C-alpha positions as CSV (number, residue, x, y, z in Angstrom):
1,X,111.4,131.3,114.3
2,X,112.5,131.1,118.5
3,X,110.1,132.6,120.4
4,X,111.7,134.2,123.6
5,X,109.8,135.5,126.4
6,X,110.8,138.7,125.5
7,X,111.6,140.0,122.2
8,X,113.4,143.0,120.9
9,X,111.4,144.6,118.1
10,X,114.5,145.7,116.3
11,X,115.9,142.2,116.2
12,X,112.7,140.9,114.6
13,X,112.7,143.3,111.5
14,X,111.1,146.5,112.8
15,X,112.9,149.4,111.7
16,X,111.3,152.2,113.7
17,X,112.5,154.8,111.0
18,X,109.1,156.4,110.1
19,X,109.5,155.7,106.5
20,X,109.4,151.5,106.3
21,X,105.9,149.9,107.0
22,X,106.6,148.1,110.2
23,X,103.1,146.5,110.2
24,X,104.0,143.2,108.5
25,X,107.1,142.6,110.7
26,X,105.1,143.2,113.6
27,X,102.4,141.1,112.7
28,X,104.6,138.3,111.9
29,X,106.3,138.7,115.5
30,X,103.0,138.8,117.2
31,X,101.6,135.7,115.4
32,X,105.1,133.8,116.5
33,X,104.5,134.9,120.0
34,X,100.9,134.3,120.1
35,X,101.6,130.7,118.8
36,X,104.4,130.0,121.5
37,X,102.3,131.1,124.2
38,X,99.4,129.0,123.0
39,X,101.6,126.3,123.0
40,X,103.1,126.4,126.6
41,X,101.0,129.0,128.5
42,X,103.6,131.5,129.1
43,X,103.0,135.2,127.9
44,X,105.5,136.8,126.0
45,X,106.6,140.8,125.6
46,X,107.7,142.8,122.6
47,X,110.2,145.3,123.7
48,X,110.0,148.3,121.3
49,X,112.9,150.7,121.7
50,X,112.5,154.4,120.7
51,X,111.7,155.5,117.4
52,X,108.7,156.0,114.9
53,X,107.2,152.9,113.7
54,X,104.9,153.3,110.6
55,X,101.7,150.8,110.6
56,X,100.3,151.4,107.2
57,X,97.2,150.6,105.3
58,X,96.5,147.4,107.6
59,X,96.0,147.0,111.5
60,X,97.9,144.3,113.5
61,X,95.5,141.4,114.6
62,X,96.6,140.9,118.2
63,X,97.0,137.5,120.0
64,X,96.2,136.2,123.6
65,X,99.1,136.5,125.7
66,X,101.3,139.1,123.6
67,X,102.4,142.3,125.5
68,X,103.6,145.5,123.6
69,X,105.9,147.7,125.8
70,X,107.7,150.9,124.4
71,X,110.4,153.1,125.7
72,X,108.1,155.7,126.9
73,X,105.6,158.5,125.8
74,X,107.3,160.5,122.8
75,X,109.9,157.9,122.5
76,X,108.2,154.8,121.3
77,X,105.5,156.2,118.7
78,X,103.5,154.2,116.3
79,X,102.4,156.1,113.4
80,X,99.1,155.0,111.7
81,X,98.4,155.7,108.1
82,X,96.3,154.5,105.4
83,X,97.3,156.0,102.0
84,X,96.8,152.9,100.0
85,X,93.5,151.8,101.4
86,X,91.4,154.8,102.4
87,X,88.2,152.9,103.0
88,X,89.9,150.9,105.7
89,X,90.4,151.9,109.3
90,X,93.9,151.3,110.7
91,X,94.1,150.8,114.6
92,X,97.4,149.5,115.9
93,X,96.1,146.3,117.5
94,X,92.6,144.9,116.9
95,X,90.6,141.9,117.7
96,X,86.7,142.1,117.4
97,X,83.5,140.2,117.4
98,X,82.6,141.3,113.8
99,X,85.9,140.6,112.2
100,X,87.5,137.7,114.5
101,X,84.8,136.0,116.3
102,X,85.9,137.7,119.7
103,X,83.5,136.7,122.9
104,X,84.2,135.2,126.2
105,X,85.4,132.0,124.7
106,X,87.3,133.7,122.3
107,X,89.3,136.3,124.1
108,X,92.7,138.1,124.5
109,X,94.1,137.1,127.9
110,X,97.3,138.4,129.9
111,X,98.5,141.6,127.8
112,X,100.0,144.6,128.8
113,X,100.0,147.9,126.5
114,X,102.6,150.2,127.9
115,X,105.1,153.4,127.5
116,X,104.2,154.3,124.0
117,X,102.4,156.8,121.8
118,X,100.0,156.5,119.0
119,X,99.4,159.0,116.3
120,X,96.5,158.7,114.4
121,X,96.5,161.9,112.2
122,X,97.5,160.1,109.0
123,X,94.5,157.6,108.7
124,X,91.4,159.5,106.9
125,X,88.5,157.4,105.9
126,X,86.1,158.4,102.9
127,X,83.3,158.5,105.3
128,X,83.8,158.4,109.2
129,X,84.4,154.9,110.3
130,X,83.9,154.1,114.0
131,X,86.7,151.4,113.8
132,X,89.2,154.0,113.0
133,X,90.7,153.9,116.4
134,X,94.2,153.6,118.1
135,X,93.7,150.5,119.9
136,X,90.6,148.3,119.1
137,X,90.2,145.2,121.3
138,X,87.2,143.6,122.3
139,X,86.9,140.5,125.0
140,X,90.2,141.3,127.2
141,X,90.8,139.4,130.2
142,X,93.7,140.2,132.7
143,X,94.8,143.6,130.7
144,X,96.8,146.5,131.6
145,X,96.8,149.3,129.4
146,X,99.6,151.8,131.2
147,X,101.3,155.0,130.2
148,X,100.1,155.5,126.7
149,X,99.5,158.8,124.7
150,X,97.0,158.4,122.0
151,X,96.3,161.5,119.8
152,X,94.6,162.6,116.6
153,X,92.9,159.5,115.6
154,X,89.9,159.6,113.2
155,X,87.3,157.9,115.6
156,X,87.9,156.7,119.5
157,X,91.5,156.9,120.8
158,X,91.2,153.9,123.4
159,X,88.0,152.3,121.9
160,X,88.2,149.1,123.8
161,X,85.3,146.8,124.9
162,X,84.3,144.5,127.5
163,X,87.4,144.4,129.8
164,X,87.5,142.1,132.7
165,X,89.8,141.9,135.5
166,X,91.5,145.0,133.6
167,X,93.4,147.9,134.5
168,X,93.6,151.3,132.4
169,X,95.7,153.9,133.8
170,X,97.8,156.8,132.8
171,X,96.5,157.1,129.4
172,X,96.3,160.3,127.8
173,X,94.1,160.9,124.8
174,X,93.9,164.2,122.7
175,X,92.1,165.4,119.8
176,X,90.9,161.8,119.1
177,X,87.5,161.4,117.1
178,X,88.9,164.0,114.3
179,X,86.6,162.8,111.8
180,X,83.5,162.4,114.1
181,X,81.2,165.6,113.6
182,X,80.1,165.1,117.4
183,X,77.1,163.1,117.0
184,X,78.4,159.8,115.5
185,X,79.2,156.5,117.5
186,X,82.6,156.5,119.0
187,X,84.8,159.7,118.7
188,X,86.0,159.9,122.0
189,X,89.1,159.8,124.1
190,X,88.4,156.4,125.8
191,X,85.4,154.6,124.7
192,X,84.6,151.2,126.6
193,X,81.5,149.1,125.6
194,X,80.1,147.1,128.7
195,X,78.2,144.0,129.2
196,X,79.9,141.3,127.2
197,X,81.0,139.2,130.4
198,X,77.5,139.2,131.9
199,X,76.5,141.2,134.9
200,X,80.2,142.0,136.6
201,X,82.9,143.6,134.7
202,X,85.7,144.5,137.0
203,X,87.5,147.3,135.3
204,X,89.5,150.3,136.9
205,X,90.1,153.4,134.8
206,X,92.5,155.6,136.8
207,X,94.7,158.7,136.6
208,X,93.7,159.2,132.8
209,X,93.2,162.5,130.9
210,X,90.9,163.3,128.1
211,X,91.4,166.5,126.4
212,X,89.7,168.0,123.1
213,X,88.2,165.0,121.8
214,X,85.3,164.7,119.6
215,X,82.2,163.4,121.7
216,X,83.4,162.2,125.3
217,X,86.3,162.1,127.2
218,X,85.7,159.1,128.9
219,X,82.3,156.8,128.1
220,X,81.0,153.9,129.2
221,X,78.4,152.0,126.9
222,X,76.0,149.0,126.9
223,X,76.5,147.2,123.7
224,X,73.3,145.2,123.6
225,X,69.8,146.3,124.9
226,X,69.0,143.0,126.3
227,X,72.5,142.6,128.1
228,X,72.2,143.3,132.1
229,X,74.0,146.5,132.7
230,X,77.3,145.5,134.4
231,X,78.5,146.3,137.9
232,X,82.2,146.8,139.2
233,X,83.4,149.5,137.0
234,X,85.5,152.3,138.6
235,X,86.8,155.5,137.5
236,X,89.0,157.4,139.5
237,X,91.2,160.4,139.8
238,X,90.5,161.5,136.0
239,X,90.8,164.8,134.1
240,X,88.3,165.3,131.1
241,X,88.5,168.8,129.4
242,X,87.4,170.3,126.0
243,X,85.4,167.3,125.2
244,X,81.7,167.3,124.0
245,X,81.1,165.5,127.2
246,X,83.5,165.0,130.1
247,X,82.5,161.7,131.6
248,X,79.0,159.5,130.4
249,X,77.4,156.5,131.7
250,X,75.5,154.9,129.1
251,X,74.7,151.7,130.4
252,X,76.8,150.7,133.5
253,X,75.3,149.6,137.0
254,X,76.8,151.3,140.1
255,X,79.4,153.0,138.3
256,X,81.9,154.6,140.9
257,X,83.2,157.8,139.9
258,X,85.4,159.4,142.3
259,X,88.1,162.2,142.5
260,X,87.6,163.3,138.8
261,X,87.8,166.8,137.3
262,X,85.4,167.7,134.3
263,X,86.5,171.0,133.3
264,X,85.4,173.3,130.0
265,X,83.2,170.5,128.4
266,X,81.1,171.6,125.6
267,X,77.7,170.1,126.5
268,X,77.8,168.7,130.0
269,X,80.7,167.7,132.4
270,X,79.0,164.4,133.6
271,X,76.2,162.6,131.6
272,X,73.6,160.0,132.1
273,X,71.4,159.7,129.2
274,X,70.1,157.6,126.2
275,X,72.7,159.0,123.8
276,X,74.6,155.6,123.5
277,X,73.8,153.0,121.0
278,X,71.2,151.0,123.1
279,X,69.6,154.1,124.5
280,X,70.0,152.7,127.7
281,X,71.2,155.2,130.7
282,X,73.3,154.0,133.8
283,X,71.8,153.3,137.1
284,X,73.2,152.9,140.7
285,X,76.1,155.1,140.1
286,X,77.8,157.2,142.9
287,X,80.0,160.2,141.7
288,X,81.7,161.6,144.8
289,X,84.6,164.2,145.5
290,X,84.5,165.6,141.9
291,X,85.0,168.9,140.2
292,X,82.8,170.0,137.6
293,X,83.5,173.4,136.8
294,X,83.4,175.8,133.7
295,X,81.5,173.5,131.4
296,X,79.5,175.5,128.6
297,X,76.5,173.5,129.3
298,X,75.8,171.6,132.4
299,X,77.9,170.4,135.2
300,X,75.8,167.2,135.7
301,X,73.0,166.1,133.2
302,X,70.9,162.9,134.4
303,X,68.1,161.2,132.5
304,X,66.7,158.0,131.1
305,X,67.6,156.6,134.2
306,X,65.3,154.3,136.6
307,X,67.5,155.3,139.4
308,X,68.8,155.4,141.7
309,X,72.1,157.6,141.5
310,X,73.8,159.7,143.9
311,X,76.2,162.9,143.7
312,X,77.9,163.2,147.1
313,X,80.7,165.9,148.0
314,X,81.0,167.3,144.6
315,X,81.8,170.9,143.4
316,X,79.3,171.9,140.5
317,X,80.4,175.4,139.7
318,X,80.8,178.2,137.0
319,X,78.9,176.1,134.3
320,X,77.3,177.8,131.4
321,X,73.5,176.4,132.0
322,X,72.6,174.4,135.1
323,X,74.5,173.0,138.1
324,X,72.6,170.0,137.7
325,X,69.9,169.2,135.2
326,X,67.5,166.2,135.6
327,X,65.9,165.4,131.9
328,X,65.0,162.9,129.6
329,X,66.0,162.6,125.9
330,X,63.5,160.9,123.6
331,X,63.9,157.4,122.5
332,X,65.1,156.2,126.2
333,X,63.8,155.3,129.5
334,X,61.1,157.7,130.5
335,X,59.8,156.4,133.9
336,X,60.4,158.4,136.8
337,X,64.1,158.3,138.3
338,X,63.8,156.8,141.9
339,X,65.9,157.4,144.7
340,X,68.2,160.3,143.2
341,X,70.3,161.7,145.9
342,X,71.9,165.2,146.2
343,X,73.9,165.4,149.2
344,X,76.4,167.5,150.5
345,X,77.4,169.2,147.1
346,X,78.4,172.7,146.6
347,X,76.4,174.1,143.6
348,X,77.3,177.9,143.0
349,X,78.0,180.4,140.1
350,X,76.4,178.3,137.6
351,X,74.6,180.4,134.7
352,X,71.0,179.8,135.2
353,X,69.4,177.3,138.1
354,X,71.6,175.7,140.7
355,X,69.4,172.3,140.3
356,X,66.7,171.9,137.7
357,X,64.6,169.1,137.4
358,X,62.6,168.9,133.8
359,X,61.8,165.0,134.2
360,X,59.8,163.0,136.9
361,X,61.4,162.3,140.0
362,X,60.3,159.6,142.9
363,X,61.5,160.2,146.3
364,X,64.7,162.3,145.6
365,X,66.8,163.3,148.6
366,X,68.1,166.6,148.3
367,X,70.0,167.4,151.8
368,X,73.3,169.5,153.0
369,X,74.0,171.1,149.8
370,X,75.2,174.5,149.4
371,X,73.3,176.0,146.3
372,X,74.4,179.6,146.0
373,X,74.9,182.7,143.7
374,X,73.5,180.9,141.1
375,X,71.7,182.6,138.1
376,X,74.9,184.4,136.8
377,X,73.5,184.8,133.4
378,X,72.1,188.1,134.7
379,X,73.3,190.7,132.5
380,X,70.6,192.5,130.2
381,X,71.1,192.6,126.5
382,X,74.0,194.1,124.7
383,X,75.5,195.1,121.5
384,X,78.2,197.1,120.3
385,X,80.8,197.6,117.1
386,X,83.7,200.0,115.8
387,X,86.3,201.5,117.7
388,X,87.4,199.2,120.8
389,X,86.0,196.3,119.7
390,X,88.2,193.2,118.6
391,X,88.2,189.5,118.2
392,X,90.8,186.8,119.0
393,X,90.5,183.1,118.3
394,X,88.8,182.6,121.8
395,X,87.5,185.8,122.7
396,X,85.5,189.2,121.8
397,X,86.6,192.3,123.8
398,X,84.8,195.8,123.9
399,X,87.0,198.2,125.6
400,X,83.9,200.6,126.1
401,X,81.9,197.6,127.9
402,X,80.9,197.5,131.3
403,X,79.4,194.2,131.6
404,X,78.3,192.4,135.1
405,X,81.3,189.8,135.3
406,X,79.9,186.3,134.7
407,X,76.7,187.9,133.3
408,X,76.8,186.8,129.8
409,X,78.0,183.1,130.8
410,X,76.4,180.6,128.5
411,X,74.8,183.4,125.8
412,X,75.4,183.1,122.5
413,X,77.2,186.0,120.8
414,X,76.3,187.1,117.2
415,X,79.0,188.7,115.2
416,X,79.1,190.2,111.8
417,X,80.8,187.5,109.9
418,X,83.5,189.6,107.6
419,X,86.6,187.6,108.7
420,X,90.1,189.5,109.4
421,X,92.5,190.0,106.5
422,X,94.6,187.0,106.1
423,X,92.5,184.6,108.3
424,X,92.3,181.2,107.4
425,X,89.0,179.3,107.4
426,X,87.9,177.1,110.0
427,X,87.6,173.3,109.8
428,X,85.0,172.2,107.4
429,X,82.8,170.4,110.3
430,X,82.2,173.8,112.0
431,X,79.1,174.2,110.0
432,X,78.3,177.4,107.7
433,X,77.7,180.8,108.7
434,X,74.2,182.0,110.3
435,X,72.0,182.9,107.6
436,X,71.2,186.6,107.8
437,X,67.9,188.6,107.7
438,X,66.8,190.4,104.8
439,X,69.2,193.4,104.3
440,X,71.1,192.6,107.4
441,X,74.9,191.4,106.9
442,X,75.8,187.6,107.6
443,X,76.4,186.6,111.2
444,X,78.3,183.9,112.9
445,X,77.8,182.6,116.6
446,X,80.0,181.9,119.3
447,X,79.0,180.4,122.9
448,X,80.3,182.4,125.8
449,X,82.0,180.4,128.5
450,X,82.8,183.5,130.7
451,X,83.3,187.2,130.7
452,X,84.7,190.2,132.6
453,X,83.4,193.7,132.3
454,X,85.1,194.2,128.7
455,X,86.0,190.6,127.3
456,X,84.0,187.7,126.5
457,X,85.8,184.2,126.7
458,X,84.3,181.7,123.8
459,X,84.0,178.2,123.7
460,X,86.0,176.7,120.7
461,X,83.8,175.6,117.8
462,X,84.5,171.8,118.3
463,X,86.3,170.2,120.7
464,X,90.2,170.4,120.3
465,X,89.7,173.3,117.9
466,X,91.8,176.4,118.5
467,X,89.1,179.2,117.4
468,X,85.8,179.8,118.4
469,X,84.6,181.2,114.9
470,X,83.3,178.8,112.3
471,X,84.4,180.9,109.3
472,X,87.5,182.9,110.5
473,X,88.2,185.6,113.4
474,X,85.6,188.7,112.7
475,X,87.5,191.8,111.3
476,X,88.3,194.5,114.1
477,X,85.3,196.4,115.2
478,X,82.8,194.0,113.8
479,X,79.3,194.4,115.1
480,X,78.0,192.3,117.7
481,X,74.8,191.4,119.8
482,X,74.0,189.5,122.8
483,X,70.6,188.5,124.2
484,X,69.1,189.6,127.3
485,X,69.0,187.5,130.5
486,X,66.4,184.6,131.1
487,X,64.3,184.8,134.2
488,X,63.6,183.5,136.8
489,X,66.8,182.0,137.9
490,X,66.4,179.8,141.1
491,X,68.5,177.5,143.4
492,X,66.2,174.9,142.7
493,X,63.5,174.7,140.1
494,X,60.9,171.9,139.5
495,X,59.3,172.0,136.2
496,X,58.1,168.2,136.1
497,X,56.5,166.0,138.3
498,X,58.3,165.5,141.9
499,X,56.8,163.1,144.4
500,X,57.7,162.5,148.0
501,X,60.8,164.4,148.0
502,X,63.2,164.9,151.0
503,X,64.8,168.3,151.1
504,X,66.4,169.0,154.2
505,X,69.3,171.3,155.6
506,X,70.4,172.8,152.4
507,X,71.7,176.6,152.3
508,X,70.0,177.9,148.9
509,X,70.9,181.7,149.2
510,X,72.9,184.3,147.5
511,X,75.6,186.3,149.0
512,X,76.8,187.7,145.8
513,X,76.8,191.3,144.6
514,X,74.6,191.8,143.0
515,X,72.4,188.8,143.9
516,X,71.4,186.9,140.6
517,X,69.9,183.8,142.0
518,X,66.2,185.4,142.0
519,X,64.5,182.6,144.2
520,X,65.4,179.7,146.4
521,X,63.0,177.4,145.0
522,X,60.7,177.6,142.2
523,X,57.8,175.3,141.2
524,X,57.2,176.1,137.6
525,X,53.7,175.9,135.7
526,X,54.6,172.1,134.5
527,X,55.5,171.2,137.9
528,X,53.6,168.8,140.0
529,X,55.1,168.7,143.5
530,X,53.2,166.0,145.5
531,X,53.9,165.1,149.6
532,X,57.4,164.7,150.8
533,X,59.0,167.0,153.4
534,X,60.7,170.4,152.8
535,X,62.3,171.3,156.3
536,X,65.1,173.0,157.9
537,X,66.5,174.6,154.8
538,X,67.9,178.3,154.7
539,X,66.2,180.0,151.6
540,X,67.1,183.6,152.6
541,X,69.1,186.4,151.1
542,X,67.8,185.7,147.3
543,X,67.3,188.5,145.1
544,X,63.6,188.3,145.3
545,X,61.2,186.1,147.4
546,X,62.7,183.1,149.0
547,X,59.9,180.9,146.9
548,X,57.9,181.2,143.8
549,X,55.0,178.9,143.2
550,X,53.4,178.7,139.8
551,X,52.2,175.4,140.4
552,X,51.3,175.4,144.3
553,X,52.5,172.2,146.1
554,X,50.1,169.3,146.8
555,X,50.4,167.9,150.6
556,X,53.4,167.2,152.2
557,X,55.1,169.2,155.0
558,X,56.9,172.7,154.5
559,X,58.1,173.9,157.9
560,X,61.2,175.5,159.7
561,X,62.8,177.0,156.9
562,X,64.5,180.2,157.0
563,X,63.6,183.0,154.7
């Protein structure tokens, strides 16, 4: 076969009619172009006209120097399917260490994947298979992934690891991780393993969007525990929404996250923890100029890291639990995080504490922040049912209620489980109904993301779902109940060891009506606050006293604080 620098897919046997299996013809073409590139060193490109190209039962093993360029999202579509191989994952393109011996000396170089769609909805494996991705390449050098739409894959949509001198730009991933219940490996929109190239991996992820994916919108994950966490990775101008986690750093060093929006994710907007396969949290990262708003759990969750980490100039607001949560998961690094910086952030209207410290911190710097109007989960217990109560797919309305707006944010509402007539069952992965107490009707629970005086807005039962109800929408008039508000709720809470902190120039107060942030600073019974400086802060205007010390501070200077 003659191997031109640019090959038209139709001219080499791809039909693009959505019926014929185009996988074998594409594999033959990629091999021919790959051989030619290896012979003369000149990279080739496959141009794929508009059409639907079926790749069935077997992925295409990719070759160095071969690019794949379509006619645009929604025009050129690769449809992945495995009807004849239910135990086999079928990414469009793969080249991995386990299957093909990929490594720094056996890598894919000089490739572009651009301007096409991958539809993974027809791949279903008998058990969850982490390799059932849209793209699954490892050890890529000088790659470019641009203007791609990847959706409905069984595992991660864009699942490429060890990307050196590579750009991932304008990639849209939706409803990927379809078979991941939320706690398996992978299952993300964009999941990138790091560390294979050594201490520096030069990678830019920019202008990407990840919505409704089973685990993360975007994650970076160290792949072997004994590898050095790499520097050189940037995530800029990306949008993550309705994933379990928005953006996660599970093992990079000096990750730069800039100008991103992390909205409506189910557990946290930004996460550093031991969630990854090696239980290694990121360190040395900087998150700046981001919006973390309306996440059902925390805005930022940071843990299992030795530090440092810096958060500057972010808006952290309207989240269903804490604005910022310092914590450690079991199984990861437990040493105190050193040199954590919270500077010039706007932390407001979160359901519980604005800043919560539940893991040891050494020499943190918290300065110039506005921590205001938090503790919004202030509404008391409520219940109802009967006339005026109705449920929608993502809401519960009680026309007779008069709730504090935002006052039920982050609560679980429990509702009698009888579904409306004609309702369809929710996805099997949603889980069983809550077991009832003796003599009581069965109940289902849903998580409140926000509320008005009469309506609860609810979190989908899983990312990408269109309903909050695991067993179908409850019938009109269904009885419901909401728990009481927890207390106290502070702007800054310490419930662990904090040594030599610098807390200066913050505005930690509540100007709302009513005031729901009970204290500016609360040292909980388990806190050990040692040394440091707390000065020049505005602690006035909270619902109760400015400070509450259930564990008195030891040493240090507390001076010139208003309120």
